C-alpha positions as semicolon CSV with decimal commas, in nm:
position;residue;x (nm);y (nm);z (nm)
1;X;1,576;3,345;0,554
2;X;1,532;2,995;0,585
3;X;1,432;2,721;0,315
4;X;1,205;2,463;0,286
5;X;1,137;2,120;0,142
6;X;0,788;2,047;0,036
7;X;0,668;1,684;-0,031
8;X;0,464;1,750;-0,382
9;X;0,319;1,542;-0,565
10;X;0,108;1,752;-0,821
11;X;-0,216;1,715;-0,614
12;X;-0,408;1,950;-0,492
13;X;-0,312;1,934;-0,120
14;X;0,062;1,928;-0,175
15;X;-0,013;2,233;-0,452
16;X;-0,198;2,402;-0,185
17;X;0,134;2,350;0,064
18;X;0,354;2,473;-0,215
19;X;0,227;2,794;-0,226
20;X;0,169;2,813;0,131
21;X;0,533;2,720;0,149
22;X;0,656;3,023;-0,108
23;X;0,449;3,220;0,105
24;X;0,608;3,149;0,444
25;X;0,969;3,132;0,307
26;X;0,945;3,341;0,000
27;X;1,055;3,292;-0,361
28;X;1,383;3,091;-0,415
29;X;1,368;2,944;-0,053
30;X;1,167;2,627;-0,139
31;X;1,278;2,306;-0,304
32;X;1,002;2,060;-0,368
33;X;1,078;1,673;-0,395
34;X;0,808;1,397;-0,527
35;X;0,855;1,021;-0,544
36;X;0,787;0,739;-0,805
37;X;0,684;0,472;-0,600
38;X;0,535;0,261;-0,864
39;X;0,159;0,434;-0,845
40;X;-0,089;0,386;-1,117
41;X;-0,152;0,772;-1,178
42;X;0,204;0,854;-1,172
43;X;0,091;1,095;-1,438
44;X;0,052;1,318;-1,143
45;X;0,419;1,389;-1,148
46;X;0,405;1,532;-1,511
47;X;0,146;1,793;-1,383
48;X;0,384;1,850;-1,073
49;X;0,625;1,933;-1,306
50;X;0,423;2,190;-1,469
51;X;0,348;2,363;-1,164
52;X;0,697;2,363;-1,041
53;X;0,796;2,528;-1,360
54;X;0,527;2,774;-1,357
55;X;0,636;2,890;-1,010
56;X;1,040;2,856;-1,092
57;X;1,073;2,605;-0,776
58;X;1,374;2,336;-0,810
59;X;1,182;2,043;-0,832
60;X;1,345;1,694;-0,787
61;X;1,196;1,317;-0,788
62;X;1,294;1,023;-0,582
63;X;1,228;0,688;-0,729
64;X;1,134;0,436;-0,435
65;X;0,972;0,188;-0,669
66;X;0,965;-0,144;-0,556
67;X;0,969;-0,059;-0,190
68;X;0,582;0,019;-0,166
69;X;0,329;-0,162;-0,244
70;X;-0,015;-0,377;-0,121
71;X;-0,208;-0,104;-0,244
72;X;-0,521;-0,024;-0,498
73;X;-0,242;0,261;-0,581
74;X;0,021;0,028;-0,684
75;X;-0,147;-0,265;-0,794
76;X;-0,464;-0,382;-0,956
77;X;-0,741;-0,339;-0,737
78;X;-1,060;-0,145;-0,670
79;X;-0,959;0,220;-0,507
80;X;-1,360;0,199;-0,345
81;X;-1,279;-0,097;-0,173
82;X;-1,145;-0,211;0,173
83;X;-0,753;-0,290;0,236
84;X;-0,696;-0,638;0,162
85;X;-0,481;-0,688;0,494
86;X;-0,646;-0,450;0,700
87;X;-1,061;-0,390;0,602
88;X;-1,075;-0,112;0,828
89;X;-0,896;0,124;0,594
90;X;-0,928;0,201;0,238
91;X;-0,751;-0,035;-0,050
92;X;-0,556;0,288;-0,103
93;X;-0,379;0,299;0,185
94;X;-0,026;0,214;0,105
95;X;0,180;0,123;0,440
96;X;0,470;0,327;0,519
97;X;0,420;0,581;0,253
98;X;0,431;0,888;0,461
99;X;0,716;0,769;0,692
100;X;0,917;0,672;0,402
101;X;0,877;0,968;0,217
102;X;0,941;1,206;0,514
103;X;1,261;0,984;0,595
104;X;1,381;1,082;0,240
105;X;1,296;1,420;0,267
106;X;1,437;1,467;0,594
107;X;1,778;1,319;0,455
108;X;1,775;1,545;0,148
109;X;1,700;1,833;0,384
110;X;1,975;1,766;0,617
111;X;2,203;1,720;0,296
112;X;2,112;2,057;0,208
113;X;2,137;2,281;0,566
114;X;1,755;2,267;0,573
115;X;1,530;2,175;0,878
116;X;1,174;2,291;0,781
117;X;0,964;2,021;0,615
118;X;0,599;2,084;0,461
119;X;0,361;1,829;0,419
120;X;-0,017;1,806;0,317
121;X;-0,118;1,531;0,552
122;X;-0,448;1,602;0,698
123;X;-0,669;1,450;0,990
124;X;-0,985;1,592;0,923
125;X;-1,048;1,411;0,558
126;X;-0,760;1,151;0,607
127;X;-0,936;0,888;0,442
128;X;-0,871;0,655;0,742
129;X;-0,490;0,667;0,627
130;X;-0,278;0,648;0,989
131;X;-0,003;0,800;0,879
132;X;-0,199;1,108;0,838
133;X;-0,262;1,174;1,182
134;X;-0,101;1,454;1,411
135;X;0,038;1,207;1,644
136;X;0,241;1,011;1,371
137;X;0,375;1,354;1,205
138;X;0,516;1,443;1,613
139;X;0,669;1,093;1,628
140;X;0,844;1,142;1,294
141;X;0,951;1,498;1,377
142;X;1,106;1,343;1,682
143;X;1,245;1,039;1,564
144;X;1,403;1,215;1,245
145;X;1,583;1,431;1,480
146;X;1,716;1,165;1,720
147;X;1,831;1,003;1,395
148;X;1,995;1,287;1,276
149;X;2,078;1,448;1,553
150;X;1,912;1,769;1,451
151;X;1,578;1,951;1,513
152;X;1,331;1,928;1,229
153;X;1,037;2,104;1,231
154;X;0,759;1,928;0,986
155;X;0,470;2,175;0,904
156;X;0,143;2,038;0,851
157;X;-0,062;2,327;0,674
158;X;-0,372;2,151;0,617
159;X;-0,394;1,909;0,883
160;X;-0,716;2,022;1,056
161;X;-0,892;2,136;0,776
162;X;-1,179;2,004;0,578
163;X;-1,147;1,958;0,174
164;X;-1,346;2,239;0,168
165;X;-1,127;2,459;0,389
166;X;-0,853;2,355;0,165
167;X;-1,004;2,501;-0,140
168;X;-1,049;2,844;0,114
169;X;-0,663;2,848;0,216
170;X;-0,580;2,817;-0,156
171;X;-0,790;3,097;-0,204
172;X;-0,617;3,308;0,022
173;X;-0,307;3,239;-0,127
174;X;-0,407;3,407;-0,428
175;X;-0,133;3,703;-0,410
176;X;0,076;3,947;-0,636
177;X;0,438;3,857;-0,716
178;X;0,701;4,025;-0,897
179;X;0,699;3,945;-1,259
180;X;1,084;3,820;-1,279
181;X;1,049;3,582;-1,000
182;X;0,791;3,357;-1,219
183;X;0,823;3,152;-1,490
184;X;0,537;3,319;-1,706
185;X;0,651;3,114;-2,010
186;X;0,615;2,808;-1,904
187;X;0,256;2,769;-1,905
188;X;-0,015;3,044;-2,014
189;X;-0,347;2,938;-1,816
190;X;-0,612;3,162;-1,678
191;X;-0,472;3,172;-1,344
192;X;-0,203;3,428;-1,419
193;X;-0,257;3,772;-1,487
194;X;-0,019;4,046;-1,548
195;X;-0,024;4,396;-1,426
196;X;0,206;4,669;-1,463
197;X;0,536;4,404;-1,391
198;X;0,387;4,244;-1,145
199;X;0,169;3,919;-1,197
200;X;-0,127;3,790;-0,969
201;X;-0,162;3,419;-0,931
202;X;-0,529;3,295;-0,866
203;X;-0,437;2,999;-0,662
204;X;-0,778;2,816;-0,707
205;X;-0,787;2,833;-1,110
206;X;-0,404;2,683;-1,079
207;X;-0,512;2,455;-0,863
208;X;-0,818;2,333;-1,050
209;X;-0,680;2,371;-1,383
210;X;-0,327;2,198;-1,339
211;X;-0,330;1,959;-1,018
212;X;-0,421;1,574;-1,051
213;X;-0,576;1,401;-0,778
214;X;-0,756;1,161;-0,985
215;X;-0,619;0,781;-0,840
216;X;-0,696;0,640;-1,210
217;X;-0,462;0,934;-1,342
218;X;-0,764;1,091;-1,576
219;X;-0,573;1,421;-1,630
220;X;-0,801;1,464;-1,985
221;X;-1,154;1,526;-1,842
222;X;-1,197;1,872;-1,673
223;X;-1,469;1,930;-1,449
224;X;-1,550;2,267;-1,234
225;X;-1,334;2,156;-0,950
226;X;-1,068;2,041;-1,195
227;X;-0,939;1,717;-1,359
228;X;-1,054;1,347;-1,311
229;X;-1,390;1,184;-1,275
230;X;-1,629;1,104;-0,983
231;X;-1,494;0,714;-1,007
232;X;-1,252;0,716;-0,746
233;X;-1,247;0,852;-0,343
234;X;-0,964;1,128;-0,409
235;X;-1,196;1,277;-0,678
236;X;-1,514;1,231;-0,516
237;X;-1,390;1,404;-0,218
238;X;-1,195;1,694;-0,408
239;X;-1,561;1,764;-0,609
240;X;-1,750;1,770;-0,263
241;X;-1,489;2,012;-0,127
242;X;-1,507;2,250;-0,388
243;X;-1,862;2,255;-0,397
244;X;-1,877;2,305;-0,019
245;X;-1,640;2,566;-0,078
246;X;-1,868;2,761;-0,348
247;X;-2,183;2,723;-0,095
248;X;-1,973;2,852;0,197
249;X;-1,801;3,119;-0,004
250;X;-1,456;3,022;0,038
251;X;-1,403;3,062;-0,312
């Protein structure tokens, strides 16, 4: 079976994509990679490690600190304000981030003999980030293939989903798995149930309880929609999507 590399930050979107990849490619065929780029909310990487241990996925973290900047995610600034270089973009836009991450992911995948890459970018709820659009992903697929003389496929399961739709997809990905293929000893949480040698993962509860989307790195405040406070765009969007998903019966 083919293998895949998943860009994995420990947030809602990338965790949903991780479970999507596990279902598509199978347990043991997924490698997750994260990035320490100097983000103020790098506590997200700790959450990513917890989730990777829970689902027994190989998780690697690459440091790109010093290569990316000019963003309220890497420097002092209000994430609710416009970008200091381009006022049409939010201050949280980090120029070149997805381009750099996909390049590193492709190089890593190439060395591992992997040609499938999964990322959680979303054009519908993309917050104005130009590097979350379909045409950007298409261009990267072509450029990376030309640069390495191979064919990469970049999967974007969330591309056309609203945040409510992303919660709904997570719910659809809840599934039974063989008990011995998952690390139940890593973290005992409400979203994991054992039954007759199998385990059932409630993916919505895992994402709610373990993922971190909060730009300020608040992993202590728990709400019905998960960790964080509704004082930054990422948490506001996540909370709004959760409530809409409940209203629509998606979760």
